[in-house]
C-alpha positions in Angstrom: 8.7 27.6 14.0 9.7 28.9 17.4 11.7 26.5 19.5 12.2 26.7 23.2 15.9 26.5 24.3 17.7 27.0 27.5 19.9 30.0 28.4 19.6 33.8 28.2 18.9 33.7 24.4 15.6 31.9 25.0 14.1 34.8 26.9 10.8 35.9 25.2 10.7 32.8 22.9 7.4 31.0 23.0 7.6 27.2 23.8 6.6 24.9 21.0 3.1 23.4 21.2 1.0 21.1 19.0 -0.5 24.2 17.3 2.9 24.9 15.7 3.1 21.4 14.3 -0.4 21.7 12.8 0.4 25.1 11.2 3.7 23.7 9.9 2.0 20.7 8.3 -0.6 22.9 6.6 2.2 25.2 5.4 4.3 22.3 4.0 1.3 20.9 2.3 0.5 24.2 0.7 4.1 24.7 -0.4 4.3 21.2 -1.9 1.3 22.0 -4.1 2.5 25.4 -5.2 3.0 25.3 -9.0 2.2 21.6 -9.1 -1.2 21.4 -10.8 -1.2 17.6 -10.9 -0.7 17.4 -7.1 -3.6 19.7 -6.6 -5.8 17.6 -8.8 -4.8 14.4 -7.0 -5.4 16.0 -3.6 -8.9 17.1 -4.7 -9.6 13.7 -6.2 -8.5 12.1 -2.9 -10.9 14.4 -1.0 -13.8 13.5 -3.3 -13.2 9.8 -3.0 -12.7 10.1 0.8 -15.9 12.0 1.2 -17.8 9.5 -1.0 -16.6 6.5 1.0 -17.3 8.4 4.3 -20.9 9.2 3.2 -21.5 5.6 2.2 -20.2 4.3 5.5 -22.2 6.9 7.4 -25.5 5.6 6.1 -24.5 2.0 6.5 -23.6 2.6 10.2 -26.8 4.6 10.8 -29.0 1.9 9.2 -29.5 -0.2 12.3 -30.8 2.8 14.2 -33.2 3.7 11.3 -34.4 0.0 11.3 -34.8 0.2 15.1 -32.8 -3.0 15.6 -30.5 -2.8 18.7 -29.0 -6.3 18.2 -27.9 -5.5 14.6 -26.6 -2.1 15.9 -24.4 -3.9 18.5 -23.0 -6.3 15.9 -22.4 -3.5 13.4 -20.7 -1.2 16.0 -18.4 -4.0 17.3 -17.3 -5.5 14.0 -17.1 -2.3 12.1 -15.1 -0.6 14.8 -12.7 -3.5 15.0 -12.2 -3.6 11.2 -11.7 0.1 11.2 -8.9 0.0 13.7 -7.3 -3.0 11.9 -7.6 -1.1 8.7 -5.7 1.9 10.1 -3.0 -0.6 11.3 -2.6 -2.6 8.1 -3.6 -0.6 5.1 -1.0 2.2 5.5 1.7 -0.5 5.6 0.7 -2.4 2.5 -1.1 0.0 0.2 -1.0 3.8 0.5 1.8 4.3 3.0 1.9 6.8 5.9 1.8 10.5 5.2 5.2 11.8 6.3 4.7 15.5 5.4 6.4 16.2 8.7 9.3 13.7 8.7 10.4 13.2 12.4 14.0 12.9 11.3 13.9 16.7 10.4 13.5 17.5 14.1 16.4 15.4 15.3 18.7 18.3 15.9 16.1 20.6 17.5 15.9 20.8 21.3 12.4 19.3 21.5 11.3 17.1 24.3 9.9 13.6 23.3 6.5 14.5 24.7 6.4 17.7 22.7 7.5 16.0 19.5 5.0 13.1 19.8 2.1 15.4 20.8 2.8 17.6 17.8 3.2 14.8 15.4 0.0 13.2 16.7 -2.0 16.4 16.2 -0.5 16.8 12.7 -1.5 13.3 11.8 -5.1 14.2 12.5 -5.0 16.7 9.8 -5.7 14.9 6.5 -8.4 13.2 4.4 -8.2 9.8 6.1 -8.9 11.2 9.6 -11.7 13.4 8.5 -13.3 10.7 6.4 -13.1 8.3 9.3 -14.8 10.7 11.7 -17.6 11.4 9.2 -18.1 7.7 8.6 -18.3 6.8 12.3 -20.7 9.7 12.9 -23.3 7.3 11.6 -22.9 5.4 14.8 -24.0 8.5 16.7 -27.2 8.7 14.6 -27.9 5.1 15.3 -27.3 5.4 19.0 -29.5 8.6 19.2 -32.4 6.8 17.5 -32.1 3.7 19.8 -31.2 5.3 23.1 -31.8 9.0 23.0 -29.5 12.0 23.6 -27.5 10.2 26.4 -26.6 7.3 24.1 -25.7 9.8 21.3 -23.5 11.8 23.6 -21.7 8.7 24.8 -21.2 7.5 21.2 -19.9 10.9 20.1 -17.2 10.7 22.8 -16.6 7.2 21.7 -16.0 7.9 18.0 -13.7 10.8 19.0 -11.7 8.4 21.1 -11.8 5.8 18.4 -10.3 8.2 15.9 -7.4 9.1 18.3 -6.9 5.3 18.8 -6.7 4.6 15.1 -4.2 7.4 14.4 -2.1 6.5 17.4 -2.1 2.8 16.5 -1.2 3.5 12.9 1.7 5.8 13.7 3.1 3.7 16.6 3.1 0.5 14.6 4.6 1.9 11.4 7.3 3.9 13.3 8.3 0.8 15.3 8.3 -1.3 12.2 10.5 1.2 10.4 13.0 1.2 13.3 13.2 -2.6 13.3 13.8 -2.6 9.5 17.3 -1.2 10.1 18.3 -4.8 10.7 18.7 -6.6 7.4 17.4 -9.9 8.7 14.4 -8.4 10.4 13.8 -6.3 7.3 13.8 -9.3 5.1 11.4 -11.3 7.3 9.1 -8.3 7.9 8.9 -7.6 4.2 7.9 -11.1 3.4 5.3 -11.3 6.2 3.7 -7.9 5.3 3.6 -8.6 1.6 2.0 -12.0 2.2 -0.5 -10.4 4.6 -1.3 -7.8 2.0 -1.7 -10.4 -0.7 -3.9 -12.6 1.5 -6.5 -9.9 2.0 -8.5 -11.3 -0.8 -8.4 -14.9 0.5 -9.2 -13.6 3.9 -12.2 -11.8 2.4 -13.4 -15.1 0.9 -12.9 -16.8 4.3 -15.0 -14.1 6.0 -17.7 -14.4 3.4 -17.7 -18.2 3.9 -18.1 -17.6 7.6 -20.9 -15.2 7.1 -22.6 -17.7 4.7 -22.7 -20.3 7.4 -22.8 -18.1 10.5 -25.2 -18.3 13.4 -26.1 -14.6 13.8 -27.5 -15.1 17.3 -24.3 -16.7 18.4 -22.3 -13.8 16.9 -23.9 -11.4 19.4 -21.8 -12.9 22.2 -18.7 -12.5 20.0 -19.6 -8.9 19.4 -19.9 -8.2 23.1 -16.5 -9.8 23.7 -14.9 -7.7 21.0 -16.6 -4.7 22.5 -14.5 -5.0 25.6 -11.2 -5.0 23.6 -9.4 -1.8 22.6 -10.4 -2.6 19.0 -14.1 -1.9 19.5 -14.5 -0.5 23.0 -14.9 3.2 21.9 -17.4 2.3 19.2 -19.9 0.3 21.4 -20.5 2.8 24.3 -23.6 4.2 22.7 -25.2 0.8 22.3 -24.4 0.0 25.9 -26.4 3.1 27.0 -29.2 2.1 24.7 -29.4 -1.4 26.2 -29.2 -0.1 29.8 -25.6 -0.7 30.6 -24.5 2.8 31.2 -22.0 1.6 33.8 -19.9 0.1 30.9 -19.3 3.5 29.3 -16.6 4.8 31.7 -14.9 1.5 31.8 -14.7 1.2 28.0 -13.6 4.8 27.7 -10.9 4.1 30.3 -9.7 1.1 28.2 -9.5 3.4 25.2 -7.6 6.1 27.0 -5.1 3.7 28.5 -4.5 2.1 25.1 -3.9 5.5 23.4 -1.5 6.4 26.2 0.4 3.1 25.8 0.5 3.6 22.0 1.8 7.1 22.3 4.5 6.0 24.7 5.5 3.2 22.3 5.6 5.7 19.5 7.8 8.1 21.5 10.3 5.3 22.2 10.4 4.2 18.5 10.7 7.8 17.4 13.7 8.4 19.6 15.4 5.3 18.4 14.6 6.2 14.7 16.0 9.8 15.2 19.3 8.9 16.9 19.9 5.7 14.8 20.1 3.4 17.7 19.6 0.2 15.7 22.2 -2.4 16.1 24.6 -2.7 13.2 25.5 -6.3 14.0 28.8 -8.0 13.2 30.6 -7.3 10.0 31.4 -10.4 8.0 33.9 -10.7 5.3 31.9 -12.1 2.5 33.9 -11.0 -0.5 36.6 -13.1 -2.0 39.6 -10.8 -2.3 41.0 -12.9 -5.2 37.9 -12.5 -7.3 37.6 -9.8 -9.9 36.2 -6.6 -8.4 33.8 -6.0 -11.3 32.4 -9.5 -11.2 31.4 -9.0 -7.5 29.0 -6.2 -8.5 26.9 -8.7 -10.6 24.3 -10.7 -8.6 24.1 -14.4 -9.3 21.2 -14.1 -11.7 23.1 -11.7 -13.8 26.5 -13.3 -14.2 25.6 -14.1 -17.8 25.6 -10.4 -18.7 28.5 -8.7 -20.4 30.6 -6.4 -18.2 29.7 -3.2 -20.1 27.4 -0.3 -19.4 24.2 -2.2 -20.3 25.2 -5.1 -18.1 26.1 -2.8 -15.2 22.7 -1.1 -15.4 20.8 -4.5 -15.4 22.9 -5.8 -12.5 22.3 -2.6 -10.5 18.5 -2.7 -11.0 18.4 -6.5 -10.3 20.2 -5.9 -7.0 17.9 -3.0 -6.1 14.7 -5.1 -6.8 15.9 -7.7 -4.4 17.3 -5.5 -1.6 15.0 -2.5 -1.6 12.2 -3.0 0.8 9.5 -1.3 -1.2 10.4 -3.1 -4.4 10.7 -6.5 -2.9 7.3 -6.2 -1.1 5.9 -5.5 -4.6 7.3 -8.8 -5.9 6.1 -10.9 -3.0 2.6 -9.3 -3.2 2.3 -10.0 -6.9 3.4 -13.6 -6.4 0.4 -14.3 -4.1 -2.1 -12.0 -5.8 -1.2 -13.4 -9.2 -2.4 -16.9 -8.2 -5.4 -15.9 -6.1 -7.1 -13.5 -8.5 -7.3 -16.0 -11.4 -8.6 -18.7 -9.1 -11.3 -16.3 -7.8 -12.3 -15.2 -11.3 -12.4 -18.7 -12.7 -13.8 -20.7 -9.8 -16.0 -17.9 -8.4 -16.5 -16.7 -4.9 -19.5 -19.0 -4.5 -17.4 -22.0 -5.5 -14.7 -21.2 -3.0 -17.1 -20.5 -0.2 -19.1 -23.8 -0.8 -15.9 -25.8 -1.5 -16.9 -27.1 -4.9 -14.6 -29.7 -6.5 -15.7 -29.2 -10.1 -15.1 -25.9 -11.8 -17.0 -24.5 -14.8 -14.2 -22.5 -16.4 -13.5 -21.7 -20.0 -10.4 -20.8 -22.0 -11.8 -17.3 -22.7 -12.4 -16.6 -19.1 -9.0 -17.9 -18.1 -7.4 -15.8 -20.8 -9.2 -12.7 -19.5 -8.0 -13.3 -16.0 -4.5 -13.9 -17.2 -4.7 -10.5 -19.0 -5.4 -8.8 -15.7 -2.5 -10.6 -14.0 0.0 -9.8 -16.8 -1.0 -6.1 -16.7 -0.7 -6.1 -12.9 2.8 -7.4 -13.1 3.8 -4.5 -15.3 2.3 -1.6 -13.3 5.0 -1.9 -10.6 7.2 0.1 -12.9 4.8 3.0 -13.0 7.0 5.0 -10.6 10.3 3.2 -11.2 12.3 6.5 -11.2 10.6 7.6 -8.0 12.4 4.6 -6.3 15.7 6.1 -7.3 15.0 9.7 -6.1 17.9 12.0 -6.2 20.2 9.1 -7.0 18.9 9.3 -10.6 21.2 12.3 -11.0 24.1 9.9 -11.5 22.5 8.5 -14.7 21.7 12.1 -15.9 25.3 13.2 -15.4 26.7 10.0 -17.1 24.4 10.7 -20.1 22.9 7.2 -20.1 20.8 6.9 -23.3 17.1 6.6 -22.6 16.5 3.5 -24.7 19.5 1.7 -23.1 18.3 2.6 -19.6 14.7 1.5 -20.1 15.8 -1.8 -21.7 18.1 -2.5 -18.8 15.3 -1.7 -16.3 12.9 -4.0 -18.1 15.4 -6.9 -18.2 16.3 -6.5 -14.5 12.6 -6.5 -13.5 11.8 -9.4 -15.8 14.5 -11.6 -14.2 12.1 -11.9 -11.2 8.7 -11.5 -12.9 9.0 -14.0 -15.9 9.6 -17.0 -13.7 6.6 -16.0 -11.6 4.5 -15.8 -14.7 5.5 -19.3 -15.7 4.8 -20.6 -12.2 1.4 -18.9 -12.1 0.4 -20.5 -15.5 1.4 -24.0 -14.4 -0.2 -23.7 -10.9 -3.5 -22.4 -12.3 -3.6 -25.0 -15.1 -3.1 -27.8 -12.6 -5.6 -26.3 -10.1 -8.3 -26.1 -12.8 -7.4 -29.6 -13.9 -6.8 -28.3 -17.5 -3.1 -28.7 -18.3 -3.9 -28.2 -22.0 -4.7 -24.6 -21.2 -1.3 -23.8 -19.8 -0.1 -22.5 -23.2 -3.0 -20.1 -23.5 -2.4 -18.9 -19.9 1.3 -18.3 -20.5 0.8 -16.7 -23.9 -1.8 -14.3 -22.6 0.3 -13.5 -19.5 3.4 -12.7 -21.6 1.4 -10.6 -24.1 -0.3 -8.6 -21.4 2.9 -8.2 -19.5 4.8 -6.9 -22.5 1.9 -4.6 -23.5 1.7 -3.3 -19.9 5.5 -2.6 -19.9 5.1 -0.6 -23.1 2.4 1.6 -21.5 4.0 1.8 -18.1 7.2 3.1 -19.5 5.5 6.2 -20.7 3.6 6.6 -17.4 6.9 6.3 -15.5 8.5 9.1 -17.5 5.5 11.4 -17.7 3.9 10.8 -14.3 6.7 10.1 -11.9 6.5 11.5 -8.4 8.9 11.8 -5.5 9.0 9.4 -2.5 10.1 10.8 0.9 13.7 10.3 2.1 12.9 8.6 5.4 13.8 5.5 7.3 10.1 4.5 7.2 9.6 2.3 4.1 5.9 2.9 4.2 6.1 6.7 4.1 4.6 8.7 1.2 4.3 12.4 0.6 0.9 14.0 0.7 -1.1 12.9 -2.3 1.3 10.2 -3.3 -1.0 7.4 -2.3 -3.7 8.7 -4.6 -1.0 9.3 -7.3 0.1 5.7 -7.0 -3.4 4.4 -7.4 -4.3 6.6 -10.3 -1.1 6.0 -12.2 -1.5 2.2 -11.8 -5.1 2.4 -12.9 -4.1 4.4 -16.0 -1.4 2.0 -16.9 -3.7 -1.0 -16.4 -6.5 0.4 -18.6 -4.1 1.2 -21.4 -2.3 -2.1 -21.3 -5.6 -4.1 -21.1 -6.8 -2.3 -24.2 -3.7 -3.2 -26.1 -3.8 -6.9 -25.0 -7.5 -7.5 -25.8 -6.6 -9.2 -29.2 -5.3 -12.2 -27.2 -8.6 -12.7 -25.5 -10.5 -12.3 -28.8 -8.3 -14.9 -30.4 -8.9 -17.3 -27.6 -12.7 -16.9 -28.0 -12.7 -17.2 -31.8 -9.9 -19.7 -32.8 -10.8 -22.5 -30.4 -8.5 -25.6 -30.2 -6.0 -24.3 -32.7 -5.2 -21.4 -30.4 -4.2 -23.8 -27.6 -1.0 -24.4 -29.7 -0.5 -21.0 -31.1 -1.1 -18.9 -28.0 2.3 -19.3 -26.3 4.6 -18.4 -29.3 2.2 -15.6 -30.5 2.0 -14.3 -26.9 5.7 -14.3 -26.5 6.3 -12.5 -29.7 3.4 -10.0 -29.0 4.7 -9.2 -25.6 8.4 -8.9 -26.5 7.6 -6.8 -29.5 5.3 -4.5 -27.5 7.9 -4.1 -24.8 10.8 -3.3 -27.1 8.7 -0.9 -29.2 7.6 0.9 -26.0 11.2 1.1 -24.8 12.2 2.5 -28.2 9.6 5.3 -28.1 9.7 6.0 -24.4 13.5 6.1 -24.6 13.4 9.2 -26.9 11.0 10.8 -24.5 13.3 10.1 -21.6 16.2 11.7 -23.4 14.2 14.9 -23.7 12.8 14.9 -20.2 15.8 13.8 -18.1 16.2 17.2 -16.2 12.5 17.6 -15.6 12.3 13.9 -14.4 15.2 14.4 -12.0 13.5 17.5 -10.6 10.2 15.6 -10.2 11.6 12.6 -8.4 13.9 14.5 -6.1 12.3 14.9 -2.7 11.8 18.5 -1.5 13.7 19.5 1.6 
């Protein structure tokens, strides 16, 4: 890529423009997929799913125009637009991550102006499946506006959805970049991880709350709320076509100005956070002497929860992984998210959406249904290890050079992760049993949880060895390489299906054995899960010994 510099040597060199960033991203994407058939397959799968969701949203957003209902069209445009912008803000943070095919840190030593860098990164961010799918989906609003208000409304709405797409991308990049910069501070990072993980986990309860509000809503009263939201940056670009259809053409330039000013402010914010991220301007804070110089140096390397381990190679591996699961931002967010989701999902399955919405005090649950929901939670607890080597990245080379046996390493990783997960499983069983007013079922819940968790670990170990993928080396904890978001989803789904199939006997036993199983479920589940996990580690350990070099190459980020 040509770079403009000062001095005689720059004569004849073309200045850098956004076009160069777009071409560079396409070239990097192509190079990343060269010789990687699984990446190509995941990328194509992402395109198919993206287009499917885009087509479904297109027809939903065009439906009010087809029904010739301008009031519903106004409600749909306002609320759908606001949810879309919020989705671009939150979903990359808590689920798929932000595509960092062009990592801003790579440009730190190049003589690029901040405006050039932000403009180029902004254009590059528009190249991808999410942006294209968003544009296709919101095009349904253009159809609806055309049917309700003619070509003038359609033209205004077309400009609006283009501005809305720019707003979504700018908001997403500005927030994630600023958040990543703040995460350099350990205290801010800890607080932010907790808040974001809780927010991600509460998406389900929030959905129930929204459905409850819809169930009891006054739709005529919501029209005023929709008009108010339409004057905020969240929905201003998506309601201009409806304004023309209702005879408020004067509102179009005002709302487009609100959108343009918001985009400009977000890009300015992004440029400030990008500069700070590239030069490492975060405060390092005061250094405190926390170590006791009289203590044994080796003992200081073991966290409090691992002091019972022997000071040998196995104990060191467990202590290291336990420390990483607590301190690494990505891993800790996974733990917090599971802690909330693990309670909410069984409640929703056993009580039902209708019961939560209507506030029922009596629940019609059964041990079989409870066991089935616990199976899902136990499997969900295990899939966090589906890309456990991807968290290590190039640091995994130390284990390869040291010749750590595969079985020993996998057992150590399982124990370190279980130090945090097993207490959570116990708490989930007790909380759900008390919530359903069935304390006698706690044994069944815990037994199924442990059986599903152990079976999930056995399957996940093979997935982590055979299906690992690299995570980007960046200060942004939410960044993922192209296709990695889809890879993460598919690997997790594969592990969950396999683990659920292995754990089904626990559910069958709950349904057939009746009251006797209430006493046998816990010991049988513990033995079943422990045996499955150890057997999986035994077999996957041999596979890891044979694939160590290939695995290291796979999880090492490409420069």
